[in-house]
VOGU-3710 file (C-alpha; in Angstrom, 3 decimals, decimal comma):
1> mikfsnvslv> -20,400/2,783/5,094  -19,610/5,110/2,134  -16,305/6,917/1,855  -15,198/9,457/-0,767  -11,462/10,171/-0,634  -10,285/13,203/-2,664  -12,699/12,348/-5,483  -12,708/14,371/-8,706  -14,758/13,621/-11,825  -14,744/15,118/-15,314
11> ypnstttvie> -16,598/13,798/-18,359  -15,025/13,557/-21,833  -15,309/16,747/-23,907  -16,454/18,686/-20,822  -14,832/21,984/-19,868  -15,825/21,807/-16,189  -15,395/19,237/-13,454  -18,548/17,689/-12,013  -16,914/17,040/-8,638  -13,526/18,280/-7,483
21> dltleiaege> -11,523/16,928/-4,539  -14,538/15,718/-2,545  -13,831/13,990/0,749  -16,911/12,679/2,507  -17,869/9,867/4,863  -21,459/8,668/5,205  -22,040/6,520/8,256  -24,236/3,457/8,537  -27,830/4,441/9,286  -27,492/7,986/7,959
31> lvlvigptgs> -29,877/9,718/5,553  -28,006/12,188/3,354  -29,697/14,615/0,984  -27,893/15,787/-2,180  -29,035/19,164/-3,536  -27,915/21,470/-6,324  -29,086/23,274/-9,461  -30,518/21,332/-12,396  -27,655/19,647/-14,268  -25,077/20,344/-11,538
41> gkssllrlin> -24,024/16,699/-11,142  -26,278/15,255/-8,437  -27,051/12,138/-10,475  -23,335/11,685/-11,229  -22,543/11,768/-7,514  -25,138/9,070/-6,867  -23,850/6,870/-9,676  -20,325/7,122/-8,312  -21,532/5,268/-5,219  -22,199/2,010/-7,075
51> glvphhtggi> -19,656/2,489/-9,849  -22,005/3,221/-12,748  -19,793/6,296/-13,107  -17,279/5,898/-14,674  -17,596/2,141/-15,494  -20,638/2,611/-17,765  -20,600/6,321/-18,560  -16,925/7,002/-19,119  -15,116/9,959/-17,654  -11,909/10,591/-15,740
61> lagdisvdgv> -12,101/9,723/-12,050  -9,462/10,607/-9,487  -9,459/9,544/-5,863  -11,302/6,561/-4,419  -14,859/5,612/-3,413  -15,482/2,646/-1,138  -18,775/1,124/-0,008  -18,867/-1,275/2,934  -15,096/-1,542/2,645  -15,073/-2,372/-1,093
71> stssvkpgal> -13,536/0,083/-3,578  -15,826/0,725/-6,544  -12,774/0,917/-8,803  -11,895/-2,729/-8,118  -15,297/-4,251/-8,960  -18,015/-3,780/-11,548  -21,388/-2,339/-10,457  -23,037/-5,777/-10,579  -20,740/-7,038/-7,828  -22,266/-4,484/-5,443
81> ahvigivgqn> -25,901/-5,355/-6,254  -26,374/-7,133/-2,924  -25,064/-4,076/-1,025  -26,515/-1,133/-2,981  -30,034/-0,599/-4,284  -30,395/2,246/-6,767  -33,494/3,964/-8,171  -32,961/6,291/-11,133  -34,783/9,446/-12,206  -36,857/7,550/-14,756
91> pangfvadtv> -37,999/4,271/-13,163  -39,408/2,823/-16,381  -35,915/2,740/-17,892  -34,826/0,265/-15,207  -37,689/-2,221/-15,487  -36,874/-5,654/-16,915  -40,074/-7,644/-16,234  -43,698/-7,342/-17,346  -45,672/-7,193/-14,091  -45,141/-5,625/-10,672
101> eeelvfgmea> -44,580/-8,918/-8,839  -42,216/-10,242/-11,513  -40,173/-7,032/-11,274  -39,776/-7,465/-7,530  -38,735/-11,105/-7,917  -36,215/-10,536/-10,717  -33,513/-8,900/-8,592  -33,740/-11,581/-5,909  -33,480/-14,352/-8,491  -30,275/-12,743/-9,725
111> lnlsndvmrk> -28,989/-12,935/-6,133  -29,942/-16,639/-6,045  -32,240/-16,369/-3,024  -34,502/-19,284/-2,084  -38,177/-19,329/-3,075  -39,329/-19,105/0,546  -37,205/-16,024/1,190  -38,350/-14,370/-2,037  -42,040/-14,980/-1,309  -41,760/-13,534/2,184
121> rveetldlls> -39,864/-10,442/1,011  -42,288/-9,788/-1,858  -45,266/-9,818/0,502  -43,503/-7,575/3,031  -42,472/-5,046/0,390  -45,866/-4,963/-1,335  -47,450/-4,155/2,027  -44,749/-1,629/2,916  -45,313/0,476/-0,195  -49,082/-0,127/-0,553
131> lvplrnralt> -48,628/-2,035/-3,809  -50,813/-5,083/-3,078  -53,638/-3,955/-5,446  -51,055/-3,549/-8,238  -49,158/-6,833/-7,835  -50,485/-8,408/-11,063  -50,674/-5,201/-13,094  -48,530/-4,732/-16,189  -45,790/-2,181/-15,543  -46,684/-0,362/-18,759
141> slsggeqqrv> -50,237/0,220/-17,481  -49,121/2,025/-14,309  -49,070/5,781/-13,818  -45,730/7,542/-13,394  -46,141/7,696/-9,624  -47,095/4,027/-9,382  -44,024/3,109/-11,427  -41,886/5,133/-9,052  -43,187/3,219/-6,031  -42,545/-0,088/-7,814
151> aiasalvahp> -38,966/0,970/-8,583  -38,360/1,814/-4,916  -39,915/-1,512/-3,893  -37,710/-3,490/-6,308  -34,647/-1,859/-4,744  -35,801/-2,450/-1,153  -36,844/-6,075/-1,665  -33,204/-7,210/-1,908  -32,527/-5,802/1,596  -29,533/-3,656/0,576
161> kvlvldepts> -27,308/-1,948/3,122  -27,287/1,234/1,030  -30,188/2,733/-0,879  -29,512/5,427/-3,493  -32,485/7,347/-4,867  -32,545/9,972/-7,625  -35,638/12,222/-7,382  -37,677/9,504/-5,615  -40,778/11,653/-5,018  -40,869/13,619/-8,282
171> aldpiaaeev> -43,913/11,746/-9,628  -45,586/10,993/-6,286  -48,571/12,812/-4,878  -47,954/14,525/-1,508  -49,527/11,711/0,513  -47,622/8,933/-1,285  -44,380/10,960/-1,047  -44,778/11,391/2,690  -45,517/7,678/3,099  -42,430/6,633/1,113
181> lsilhrlvhd> -40,127/9,059/2,937  -41,546/7,997/6,305  -40,866/4,364/5,402  -37,276/5,197/4,455  -36,875/7,212/7,661  -38,116/4,229/9,679  -35,752/1,843/7,895  -32,857/4,205/8,591  -33,648/4,268/12,315  -34,826/0,674/12,808
191> lsltvviaeh> -32,516/-1,234/10,464  -29,592/1,225/10,062  -30,185/1,416/6,326  -27,936/4,053/4,734  -29,904/6,282/2,358  -28,601/8,862/-0,121  -31,265/10,946/-1,888  -31,017/13,579/-4,611  -34,168/15,664/-4,553  -35,392/19,049/-5,802
201> klerviqfad> -38,568/19,174/-3,700  -36,729/19,977/-0,491  -39,937/20,816/1,357  -40,742/17,102/1,353  -37,455/15,680/2,583  -35,382/18,128/4,661  -37,094/17,159/7,903  -35,817/13,585/7,428  -32,217/14,436/6,435  -29,281/14,078/8,819
211> rivqingsgn> -26,902/15,969/6,511  -26,950/17,783/3,188  -24,368/17,664/0,398  -24,769/20,723/-1,829  -23,181/20,673/-5,292  -22,893/24,101/-6,894  -22,271/23,057/-10,507  -18,613/24,087/-10,707  -17,184/21,073/-8,896  -17,276/22,397/-5,344
221> asvgtpeeil> -19,457/20,812/-2,670  -20,552/21,868/0,822  -21,480/19,399/3,550  -23,371/20,117/6,770  -26,611/19,779/8,703  -29,816/21,015/7,029  -29,811/24,123/9,227  -26,163/24,919/8,393  -26,526/24,504/4,621  -29,967/26,089/4,185
231> mystivppiv> -29,060/29,162/6,244  -26,901/30,439/3,353  -27,950/28,309/0,362  -29,533/29,861/-2,727  -31,537/26,651/-3,135  -34,123/26,623/-0,362  -37,707/25,408/0,125  -40,596/27,838/0,818  -40,278/27,229/4,558  -36,781/28,786/4,536
241> elaraiglee> -37,805/31,558/2,115  -40,522/32,497/4,586  -38,060/32,614/7,506  -35,782/34,925/5,507  -38,633/37,109/4,241  -40,015/37,859/7,705  -36,554/38,332/9,220  -36,258/35,328/11,548  -32,787/34,818/12,997  -33,149/31,039/12,829
251> igvsvremrr> -34,774/28,711/10,326  -37,004/25,748/10,975  -36,960/22,621/8,839  -40,489/21,514/9,730  -43,922/23,139/9,780  -44,178/22,587/13,540  -40,947/24,470/14,217  -41,952/27,364/11,965  -45,420/27,649/13,500  -43,794/28,112/16,883
261> mtqnlrdsfd> -41,464/30,774/15,483  -44,282/32,706/13,765  -46,903/32,613/16,527  -46,641/36,339/17,266  -46,830/37,259/13,581  -50,009/35,243/13,035  -51,623/36,721/16,140  -50,975/40,268/14,877  -53,368/39,866/11,926  -57,128/39,663/11,694
271> ievkettrhs> -58,403/36,805/9,549  -58,219/37,944/5,928  -60,927/37,227/3,373  -59,235/36,236/0,132  -60,783/37,444/-3,099  -61,153/34,775/-5,765  -59,983/35,255/-9,336  -62,677/35,478/-12,017  -62,095/33,909/-15,404  -63,145/34,877/-18,913
281> ndvivdiadl> -66,470/33,650/-20,281  -64,823/32,449/-23,500  -64,537/28,659/-23,483  -61,353/27,263/-25,028  -61,733/23,598/-23,979  -65,134/21,931/-23,769  -65,125/18,405/-22,300  -68,417/16,518/-22,134  -69,184/13,024/-20,769  -65,581/11,937/-21,344
291> tiayqgkkal> -64,937/8,283/-20,479  -61,590/6,534/-20,926  -60,915/2,921/-19,947  -57,789/0,725/-19,978  -58,244/-3,052/-19,995  -61,808/-2,630/-18,770  -60,860/-0,308/-15,874  -62,193/3,242/-16,142  -59,581/5,980/-15,844  -62,121/8,784/-16,428
301> ntltvkiydn> -65,821/8,398/-15,713  -68,204/10,597/-17,786  -66,172/13,676/-16,898  -67,577/17,070/-17,904  -65,696/20,348/-17,468  -64,894/23,601/-19,287  -61,614/25,542/-19,406  -61,628/29,235/-20,279  -59,336/31,731/-22,005  -56,405/33,101/-19,972
311> eivaimgrng> -56,834/30,455/-17,284  -53,981/28,522/-15,728  -55,640/25,348/-14,487  -53,944/22,759/-12,254  -55,157/19,162/-12,339  -54,370/17,437/-9,044  -55,100/14,106/-7,385  -53,535/10,892/-6,162  -51,325/8,714/-8,359  -53,528/6,815/-10,794
321> agkssllrai> -56,494/9,187/-10,350  -56,744/9,876/-14,109  -54,808/13,150/-14,495  -52,567/12,007/-17,358  -55,528/10,383/-19,112  -57,364/13,717/-19,022  -54,356/15,574/-20,429  -53,887/13,050/-23,251  -57,561/13,422/-24,130  -57,251/17,217/-24,246
331> agvsenssgy> -54,192/16,861/-26,487  -56,138/14,480/-28,730  -53,731/11,548/-28,381  -55,919/9,152/-26,373  -58,586/6,652/-27,366  -61,791/7,919/-25,806  -64,417/5,328/-24,941  -67,171/7,946/-25,128  -67,711/11,694/-24,912  -65,611/14,378/-26,576
341> vkihgvdsqt> -63,003/17,084/-26,100  -63,315/20,204/-28,244  -60,788/23,038/-28,481  -62,385/26,201/-29,862  -65,204/23,996/-31,138  -62,951/21,501/-32,961  -62,606/17,891/-31,802  -59,038/17,559/-30,464  -58,612/14,163/-32,128  -59,145/15,613/-35,605
351> lqrkirrqtv> -56,359/18,223/-35,383  -53,462/17,561/-37,769  -49,807/18,631/-38,109  -49,201/22,395/-38,151  -52,750/23,227/-37,045  -52,320/20,847/-34,114  -49,005/22,460/-33,101  -50,581/25,924/-33,245  -53,691/24,810/-31,348  -52,369/22,641/-28,530
361> gyipqepsdl> -48,832/22,144/-27,238  -48,519/18,934/-25,202  -45,590/17,748/-23,112  -46,019/14,248/-21,613  -44,469/12,972/-18,375  -41,443/11,788/-20,351  -40,260/14,847/-22,346  -37,722/12,844/-24,356  -40,669/11,332/-26,278  -40,768/14,657/-28,162
371> lygqsvqkec> -37,033/14,829/-28,873  -35,439/13,133/-31,858  -32,594/15,460/-32,933  -28,939/14,502/-32,584  -28,090/17,658/-30,643  -29,775/20,480/-28,778  -28,953/22,823/-31,664  -30,556/20,532/-34,273  -33,640/20,132/-32,087  -34,003/23,912/-31,792
381> dqadsdndiq> -33,269/24,536/-35,466  -35,918/21,989/-36,470  -38,498/23,691/-34,241  -37,635/27,083/-35,776  -38,062/25,602/-39,254  -41,308/23,743/-38,484  -42,891/26,857/-36,986  -41,585/29,340/-39,594  -39,964/31,547/-36,988  -36,657/33,395/-36,894
391> pgttfeilqk> -33,640/31,074/-36,457  -32,413/30,993/-32,857  -35,809/31,720/-31,288  -36,247/28,261/-29,731  -32,711/28,196/-28,341  -33,261/31,672/-26,867  -36,356/30,379/-25,022  -34,298/27,436/-23,732  -31,540/29,719/-22,412  -34,125/31,744/-20,486
401> lipgisehvh> -35,567/28,619/-18,915  -32,340/26,740/-18,164  -29,218/28,824/-18,865  -25,909/27,263/-19,805  -27,002/24,254/-21,867  -24,540/23,616/-24,687  -26,070/23,527/-28,164  -23,744/20,657/-29,109  -24,818/18,125/-26,450  -27,114/15,217/-27,367
411> prdlsegqrl> -30,589/15,432/-25,737  -30,138/11,998/-24,118  -27,069/13,329/-22,263  -29,110/16,060/-20,582  -30,529/15,696/-17,085  -34,278/15,108/-16,680  -34,830/18,790/-15,913  -32,784/19,937/-18,896  -34,703/17,613/-21,236  -37,953/19,056/-19,935
421> glalsvvlss> -36,647/22,571/-20,597  -35,706/21,620/-24,161  -39,077/19,996/-24,866  -40,908/22,982/-23,383  -38,874/25,371/-25,530  -39,740/23,392/-28,667  -43,453/23,430/-27,833  -43,542/27,113/-26,799  -41,865/28,167/-30,026  -45,067/27,293/-31,922
431> npqllvldep> -47,046/29,681/-29,642  -50,010/27,285/-29,230  -53,429/28,530/-28,103  -53,427/25,946/-25,312  -50,439/24,531/-23,429  -50,816/21,149/-21,731  -48,085/19,961/-19,344  -47,870/16,659/-17,459  -45,683/16,918/-14,322  -43,743/19,929/-15,672
441> trgldyqakr> -41,407/20,343/-12,673  -39,831/16,876/-12,582  -36,091/17,442/-12,321  -36,323/21,250/-12,029  -34,661/23,174/-9,218  -36,337/26,146/-7,509  -34,727/28,727/-9,796  -35,825/26,844/-12,919  -39,329/26,536/-11,453  -39,470/30,296/-10,862
451> vltkilidfa> -38,489/30,909/-14,482  -41,043/28,319/-15,659  -43,738/29,980/-13,546  -42,992/33,405/-15,054  -42,971/31,984/-18,593  -46,340/30,278/-18,109  -47,934/33,325/-16,465  -46,682/35,574/-19,282  -47,824/32,997/-21,850  -51,351/33,064/-20,401
461> rvfnrsvvia> -51,750/36,780/-19,678  -49,603/38,560/-22,245  -50,348/36,273/-25,198  -53,971/35,588/-24,196  -53,440/31,831/-23,924  -54,522/29,048/-21,551  -52,425/26,528/-19,627  -53,408/23,162/-18,146  -50,930/21,339/-15,919  -51,196/18,011/-14,125
471> thdvelvael> -48,888/18,097/-11,135  -48,228/16,934/-7,587  -46,158/20,049/-6,899  -48,452/21,977/-4,558  -45,918/24,813/-4,273  -46,036/25,316/-8,048  -49,842/25,271/-8,010  -49,902/27,885/-5,232  -47,648/30,226/-7,220  -49,085/29,596/-10,665
481> asrtifiadg> -52,642/28,312/-10,957  -55,753/30,477/-10,825  -58,011/27,421/-10,708  -57,523/23,877/-9,426  -59,441/20,744/-10,386  -59,076/17,758/-8,058  -59,654/14,296/-9,537  -60,212/11,024/-7,649  -60,845/7,675/-9,355  -61,734/9,356/-12,634
491> divadgptvd> -64,254/11,807/-11,157  -63,976/15,529/-10,384  -64,344/15,958/-6,611  -63,318/19,619/-6,351  -63,188/22,475/-8,860  -62,654/26,089/-7,914  -60,201/28,908/-7,186  -56,814/27,524/-6,135  -56,859/29,194/-2,725  -60,165/27,507/-1,856
501> vllsspafap> -59,265/24,048/-3,129  -55,780/23,908/-1,562  -56,781/25,320/1,817  -59,611/22,794/2,105  -57,175/19,877/1,754  -54,521/19,587/4,506  -52,617/16,921/2,567  -52,326/19,087/-0,563  -51,835/22,448/1,167  -48,498/24,226/0,529
511> qvskimapqp> -46,002/24,740/3,348  -46,688/28,459/3,836  -50,425/27,884/4,271  -49,778/25,206/6,909  -47,469/27,539/8,808  -49,688/30,637/8,573  -53,124/28,976/9,010  -55,842/30,104/9,518  -54,782/32,983/7,256  -55,588/32,219/3,560
521> wltvadvvaa> -51,990/32,714/2,408  -50,481/30,229/-0,028  -47,085/31,747/-0,829  -44,292/33,774/0,713  -45,356/36,690/-1,499  -48,831/36,573/0,094  -47,296/36,882/3,580  -44,968/39,715/2,572  -47,838/41,602/0,916  -49,940/41,265/4,073
531> iesqk> -47,087/42,597/6,236  -46,497/45,520/3,858  -50,195/46,412/3,906  -50,050/46,895/7,681  -47,158/49,360/7,582
//
């Protein structure tokens, strides 16, 4: 179905090749996972499949790519629209209509399908992706995860032979992510749909993948089964880290396989009682009776909660539960219907300019909203100037988070993960008393997430600061958060130590806890520490 023949790609003004001499065949009905470090070229590989690279992006391409027997060099991307459906990293950038149903219809109208066919496909796809309640909603009113499901639906509704997805679960809660991937898996097996996915959250998708293509960032690529690639890869999910840490000769790609392999280890331990972390008594954020509504629908319903000094608090919940609304209220950039948010006794909506930057640092779901410089260097220099700090400080933070970013590149030419790293560096350079992050791991690989985790832990403990993150990344929460607040339909339904909240929810439990249950271990480090304590 898809054939790469000695393909090499280099972008203008770049000193390294993105892909070099890649030969690869993807068969009909195969699900292929593309992995690699942040900024290594995964998105470029996906865009080569439908010709967006180099037709729209420029670059020097050698070799040939063909899809369903058609060479992408001989036609423009639009000519392959009936064959290939593509979903980008930022779904909102691809929307052309106003409402969910109109967005689904638009692509089929462009293909000149009959009204009867369009109506039938719309209904099928809305049901498939659980979008029926959203059909008449404005796209701009949807949460990031809801937008992502709509983008996938608008690609599927045209019944393509090939579906290409770039970080398709990055903004989805664990339940929605599993549903979407299960749907794709079923379409692969039942309809022989060919699916190519680039994804950083490998724990969600490896069990569905037939093969993995790993790009290492210097042009070389490795191709093999999940077991073959992950056995030696430096980019691995917690399930593989656990297998390596406890010395297993084989790795499992599912929780069921790993539970079988670790049966003896679990049986060798008595049930451990996990101590909970105590927080300071100093309140930094005081939220009382907070209500926020959009178009008459309540996003937050008289919510009351306090956040304390030195805490790292994770806000979790389904897509559309109200997490982003809560974060915007804390940052003082929302219109509250009633109630208040106070940071150190000051209403967050009254904070201005430099005092605001020094009080609360906020990064929204789309980090590029904070970036306006013409290059990475200018963005960093401006942050140094605004915050009256030594020149080069912001860029130094960026290099720690995501090494290798050129100071001359324009922010819009960075990958999603690199843009997040730049925005985070700009915000951290002001050393705010409170850091608020909305989906901070979108587009970040495991190494970048480890660096981010260390930075946030140091920020909270060493500099006596607090961090609030809204995220669907349960692995990040397990490693990072001391406290987790679970929101559903605008109400708090759980609030407590992370170990208690995560272990009480099978859907939101991290991989290690599922494998090692009933032990209260959330991370690989927890397991290793328990083994060491028995020696």
